[in-house]
C-alpha positions as a Markdown table, in Angstrom:
| # | Residue | x | y | z |
|---|---|---|---|---|
| 1 | Met | -22.3 | 110.0 | -48.3 |
| 2 | Lys | -23.4 | 108.6 | -51.6 |
| 3 | Ile | -21.7 | 105.7 | -53.3 |
| 4 | Ser | -21.4 | 106.1 | -57.0 |
| 5 | Asn | -22.8 | 103.6 | -59.5 |
| 6 | Lys | -19.3 | 102.5 | -60.5 |
| 7 | Met | -18.2 | 101.8 | -56.9 |
| 8 | Ala | -21.4 | 99.9 | -56.3 |
| 9 | Ser | -21.0 | 97.7 | -59.3 |
| 10 | Val | -17.4 | 97.0 | -58.3 |
| 11 | Leu | -18.5 | 95.9 | -54.8 |
| 12 | Phe | -21.3 | 93.9 | -56.3 |
| 13 | Tyr | -18.9 | 92.2 | -58.7 |
| 14 | Val | -16.3 | 91.4 | -56.0 |
| 15 | Gly | -19.0 | 90.1 | -53.6 |
| 16 | Gly | -20.8 | 88.1 | -56.3 |
| 17 | Ser | -17.6 | 86.6 | -57.5 |
| 18 | Ala | -16.6 | 85.5 | -54.0 |
| 19 | Ala | -20.1 | 84.0 | -53.4 |
| 20 | Ala | -20.0 | 82.2 | -56.8 |
| 21 | Tyr | -16.6 | 80.8 | -56.1 |
| 22 | Trp | -17.6 | 79.5 | -52.7 |
| 23 | Val | -20.9 | 78.0 | -54.0 |
| 24 | Gly | -19.1 | 76.4 | -57.0 |
| 25 | Thr | -16.2 | 74.9 | -55.0 |
| 26 | Asn | -18.6 | 73.6 | -52.4 |
| 27 | Leu | -20.8 | 71.9 | -55.0 |
| 28 | Leu | -17.8 | 70.5 | -56.8 |
| 29 | Tyr | -16.3 | 69.2 | -53.6 |
| 30 | Arg | -19.5 | 67.5 | -52.4 |
| 31 | Ser | -20.4 | 66.0 | -55.8 |
| 32 | Ala | -16.8 | 64.7 | -56.3 |
| 33 | Asn | -16.9 | 63.3 | -52.7 |
| 34 | Thr | -20.2 | 61.5 | -53.4 |
| 35 | Val | -19.0 | 60.0 | -56.6 |
| 36 | Ile | -15.7 | 58.8 | -55.1 |
| 37 | Asp | -17.6 | 57.4 | -52.1 |
| 38 | Tyr | -20.0 | 55.5 | -54.3 |
| 39 | Met | -17.2 | 54.1 | -56.5 |
| 40 | Leu | -15.2 | 52.9 | -53.5 |
| 41 | Asn | -18.1 | 51.5 | -51.4 |
| 42 | Ser | -20.4 | 50.2 | -54.1 |
| 43 | Lys | -19.1 | 46.6 | -53.9 |
| 44 | Ala | -17.6 | 46.8 | -50.4 |
| 45 | Ser | -18.4 | 43.9 | -48.1 |
| 46 | Ser | -17.2 | 44.3 | -44.5 |
| 47 | Glu | -18.1 | 40.7 | -43.5 |
| 48 | Ile | -15.1 | 38.4 | -42.9 |
| 49 | Glu | -16.1 | 34.9 | -43.9 |
| 50 | Gly | -14.8 | 31.5 | -42.9 |
| 51 | Thr | -14.8 | 31.8 | -39.1 |
| 52 | His | -17.4 | 29.1 | -38.6 |
| 53 | Thr | -15.4 | 26.7 | -40.8 |
| 54 | Val | -12.4 | 26.9 | -38.5 |
| 55 | Asn | -14.5 | 26.1 | -35.4 |
| 56 | Ser | -16.2 | 23.0 | -36.9 |
| 57 | Ile | -12.9 | 21.6 | -38.4 |
| 58 | His | -11.1 | 22.2 | -35.1 |
| 59 | Ala | -13.8 | 20.2 | -33.3 |
| 60 | Met | -13.4 | 17.4 | -35.9 |
| 61 | Leu | -9.6 | 17.3 | -35.3 |
| 62 | Ser | -10.0 | 17.1 | -31.6 |
| 63 | Ala | -12.0 | 13.9 | -32.0 |
| 64 | Tyr | -9.0 | 12.4 | -33.8 |
| 65 | Lys | -6.2 | 13.8 | -31.6 |
| 66 | Asp | -5.2 | 10.3 | -30.3 |
| 67 | Leu | -4.8 | 8.8 | -33.8 |
| 68 | Pro | -1.7 | 6.6 | -33.9 |
| 69 | Glu | 1.2 | 7.6 | -36.2 |
| 70 | Thr | 0.9 | 4.2 | -37.8 |
| 71 | His | -2.6 | 4.9 | -39.1 |
| 72 | Pro | -2.7 | 5.6 | -42.9 |
| 73 | Ala | -4.6 | 8.8 | -42.3 |
| 74 | Tyr | -2.1 | 10.3 | -39.8 |
| 75 | Gly | -0.2 | 12.2 | -42.4 |
| 76 | Ala | -3.4 | 13.6 | -43.9 |
| 77 | Met | -4.5 | 14.7 | -40.4 |
| 78 | Val | -1.3 | 16.6 | -40.0 |
| 79 | Glu | -1.9 | 18.3 | -43.4 |
| 80 | Val | -5.4 | 19.2 | -42.3 |
| 81 | Arg | -4.0 | 20.6 | -39.1 |
| 82 | Asp | -1.5 | 22.7 | -41.1 |
| 83 | Gly | -4.2 | 23.9 | -43.5 |
| 84 | Leu | -6.4 | 24.8 | -40.6 |
| 85 | Lys | -3.5 | 27.0 | -39.2 |
| 86 | Asp | -3.1 | 28.7 | -42.6 |
| 87 | Leu | -6.9 | 29.4 | -42.7 |
| 88 | Gln | -6.9 | 30.7 | -39.1 |
| 89 | Thr | -3.9 | 33.0 | -39.9 |
| 90 | Ser | -5.7 | 34.4 | -43.0 |
| 91 | Ile | -8.8 | 35.1 | -40.9 |
| 92 | Asp | -6.7 | 36.7 | -38.1 |
| 93 | Arg | -5.0 | 39.0 | -40.7 |
| 94 | Ala | -8.4 | 40.1 | -42.1 |
| 95 | Lys | -9.6 | 40.9 | -38.6 |
| 96 | Leu | -6.4 | 42.8 | -38.0 |
| 97 | Arg | -6.8 | 44.8 | -41.2 |
| 98 | Tyr | -10.4 | 45.6 | -40.1 |
| 99 | Glu | -9.2 | 46.8 | -36.7 |
| 100 | Ala | -6.5 | 49.0 | -38.4 |
| 101 | His | -9.2 | 50.4 | -40.7 |
| 102 | Lys | -11.4 | 51.3 | -37.8 |
| 103 | Gly | -8.5 | 53.1 | -36.1 |
| 104 | Gly | -7.5 | 55.2 | -39.2 |
| 105 | Tyr | -8.5 | 58.8 | -39.2 |
| 106 | Ile | -9.4 | 59.0 | -42.9 |
| 107 | Ser | -10.3 | 55.4 | -43.6 |
| 108 | Arg | -12.9 | 55.3 | -40.9 |
| 109 | Phe | -15.2 | 57.3 | -43.2 |
| 110 | Arg | -15.1 | 54.6 | -45.8 |
| 111 | Thr | -16.7 | 51.2 | -45.6 |
| 112 | Phe | -14.2 | 48.4 | -44.9 |
| 113 | Asp | -13.8 | 46.1 | -47.9 |
| 114 | Ala | -13.1 | 42.6 | -46.9 |
| 115 | Ser | -13.4 | 41.2 | -50.4 |
| 116 | Pro | -9.7 | 40.7 | -51.1 |
| 117 | Asp | -9.4 | 38.9 | -47.7 |
| 118 | Asn | -12.4 | 36.8 | -48.4 |
| 119 | Val | -10.9 | 35.7 | -51.7 |
| 120 | Ile | -7.8 | 34.5 | -49.9 |
| 121 | Ile | -9.9 | 32.9 | -47.1 |
| 122 | Glu | -12.0 | 31.1 | -49.7 |
| 123 | Lys | -8.9 | 29.8 | -51.5 |
| 124 | Lys | -7.5 | 28.5 | -48.2 |
| 125 | Ala | -10.8 | 26.9 | -47.2 |
| 126 | Lys | -11.1 | 25.2 | -50.6 |
| 127 | Gln | -7.6 | 23.7 | -50.1 |
| 128 | Leu | -8.5 | 22.7 | -46.6 |
| 129 | Met | -11.7 | 20.9 | -47.9 |
| 130 | Gln | -9.6 | 18.9 | -50.3 |
| 131 | Arg | -7.3 | 17.9 | -47.5 |
| 132 | Ile | -10.3 | 16.9 | -45.3 |
| 133 | Glu | -11.7 | 14.8 | -48.2 |
| 134 | Leu | -8.4 | 12.9 | -48.4 |
| 135 | Phe | -8.3 | 12.5 | -44.6 |
| 136 | Thr | -11.9 | 11.1 | -44.5 |
| 137 | Asn | -11.2 | 8.7 | -47.4 |
| 138 | Leu | -8.0 | 7.5 | -45.6 |
| 139 | Met | -9.9 | 7.1 | -42.3 |
| 140 | Lys | -12.1 | 4.5 | -44.0 |
| 141 | Leu | -9.1 | 2.3 | -44.6 |
| 142 | Pro | -8.3 | -0.3 | -42.0 |
| 143 | Ser | -5.4 | 0.5 | -39.8 |
| 144 | Ser | -2.5 | -1.9 | -39.9 |
């Protein structure tokens, strides 16, 4: 059996169209995925900052745990303790978001971006440093 030229050209056209469609969509999908991946991960930082600050300030507060309530710096110490709790809460939330990111089916293919969490942690750490500065200045005053 001999296939006519018209039939061969129709089969060639259908087969070529299917192959061109497959190659085109594959190239388009891969290039779009690469561009999106670059845009989402270009400035991603997965490191959560501020954990060492909490440990050192906690050690400082434990040195002053027996400070009498009549001391002028007692109120500032309570404020430092509250600020430390806020900072620790922010760090714990960032770690929780990281764990949730690792457990996600689609998100695990992307780099975890801790930048928004680090901005919050930096803001809380700056507030805490101001409270510590006030506390240390008040510690220099004589107790009554």
